[in-house]
N, C-alpha and C positions, 0 to 999 in steps of 0.2 A: 665794753661789750654788754655789760649788764644794763647800762643806760639805754642802749639801742633796743634791747629786749623789752625794757620798761615802756619805751616809746611805742613799740609795736603792740604791746598789751593794752596800752592806753587807747590807741586807735581802735583796736578790736572792741574794747569796752564801749567806746563812743559809737561804734558801728551797730550796736544792738538796736534794731529798728523797733523800738517799743510800740509805737503807734501802729505800725504795719502788722506786727505779730499779734497784738491784742485785737486789732480790728478783724483780722482774718480768722483768728482762733475762736473768738466769741460772737462775732457778728457777721462773719463771712463777707466782710467789706474791706476793701483796700482804701484807706482814707485819702490816699494820693489821687484817687479818681473822683473825689468830691471836694466841695468847698474851695479852699485856696490851693489845693493840690499838694500841700506840704505834709510831711510825715512828722508832725510835731504835736505838742500838747494842745495848742490853741485850736488847730484844725480838728483834733480829736474831740474836743469839747463841742465844737460847732457841728460836727457830723454825727458823732455817736453819743454825746451827752456826758454828764458828770461821772457816771459809773465807769466809763472808759477813760475819760479825760484825767481824772484824779490820779489813778495809778500810773498813767503815761507821764504825767507831770513829775510825780515823785521819782520814778525810775530814771527819767532823763536828767533830773538834778543830781541824783546819786551817781550817774555815770561820770559826770564831771568831778564830783567829790572823790570818788574812788580812784580815778585816774591820777589826781593830784597827790592823794595819800600814798601812792606807790613810791613817792620820793623818800619816804621814811624808811624804806627797805634798801636804800642805795648805799648807806654807810657814810654819806656826806654829812657835814656838820649842819644842823638845823639853823637857818638864818643866814648862812654864808651865801655869797653871790652864786657859787656853783650850785648850791641847794635850790636857791630861788630860780635860777636859770632852768634847772631840771624840772621844777614844778611847772614853770611856764611852758616848757616843751611838752610835758605830759598833758597839760591842759589843752594846748593847741592841737595836739594829736587827737585827743578825745573829741574836740570840737569838729575837726576835719572828718573824723569818723561819723559823727552825727549828721553832718551836712552831706557827706559822700560815703554812705555806709556800704561796705563790701558785701554785707549780708542781704542787701535789698536793692541790688542793681545800681548802687551809687546815687540813688534818689532819696534824699533824706529831708530833714527839716531845716529850720533857720538857726537853730542852736541857742535860742534864748534861755531855755531851762538849763541846758548843759553849761552855758556860760555862767549862769547863776551859781551852779554847783562848784564851778572852778573858782570864781572870785570869792565865794564865801570861805573857801579853804585857804586862799592865798592872802586876800585883803578883807577880812571880815568886817571891819569898821566901815570902810568905804562901800562895801556891798550892801550893808544894812541901810545906809543913807540913800544909796541909789535905789534900793528896793522901796524905800519910802516915797521917792519921786515917782516910781512906777505906780504905786497904789493911789497916790493923790491924783495923778493924771488919769488913771483908770476910772476912779470913782467920779471924776468930774467930766470926762469925755466918753467913757464906756468904749473906748477904742484901744484894743490890745496892742496893735502895731505901733501906734503913736506913743503909748505908755512905754513900750519896750525901747523904742529909739531914744526917747527923752531920758530914760533911766540910764541907757548906755552912754549917752553924751554927758550925763552928769557924773558918771563914774570917774573919768580922769580929772574933772574939775574938783570933785570932792577929795580925791586922793592927793592931788598936787597942791591945791590952794587952800582947802579947808583943813585937811589933816597934816599938811606940810611934809609930804613924802619927799625924801631926798635921794632915794634909790633910783638911778636912771633906768635900770632894767624894768622895775615896776611901772615907772612913768610911761615908758614906751609901750609896755604891755597894755596899760589902761587905754591908751590912745588907739592901739590896734583893735581892742575890744569894741570901742565906740565905732570905729570905721567899719568893722565887720558887720555890726548890726545895721548900719546904714546900707551897706552893700547888699546884704541878704534881704533887705526890705525895699528894694528898688520898686517892685510892682506895687507895694503898699503905698509908697510915696506918690506914685502916679494916681492911685485911686483917691488918696487924701486930697491931692490938688484938685481932682475932678469932683470931690465931695461924694465919692461913691464907696468909700470904705465902710464895711459893715461894723455895727456896734453890737456889743454883748449885752444880754439882759442879766443884770446882777440880782442875786437872791431870788430868782424865779423858781417856783416849784415845778419839777418835771412831772409830766403825766405818766 
């Protein structure tokens, strides 16, 4: 019963539509009506700039972290298969909340920042290496969507083949993460193929 409650709480945490609320409260703008149409950190940076984008990014990462950390209140032994399974369930619930937020008409973001918060708490070493792939790709291409997808695809490779993970639950989870990122970036893939995907300007000073 407690685990079901934790899953619901994790979904509600993920459902906090940070980009939508910050955009409406401080800029009178619904970011879903502009740019890529997503309620995520990347579109917030694109539409509203760094002052709005940075807090959205941080809070969206924290949503994933806090959801996973609920597992420590379950009474399950840390590191056990049941504990890890609960962590993954909580993380997935938070991710679904971010993508389909009950507080914002089920129109959310793609979940990249929330996924980062989830994997950092569950697989810190693999997530750091995947984040490195993201940064290298971003600095070389300046395309956030491509960077996110390559980081996601690298996650199971790093976890299984580089770090030698033998836990099948974590392996399956890492593959699901990679597939989810590809699925949620379907439109971006079409734009990448058509060479129409927008690029970010790094280190630019805002007026």
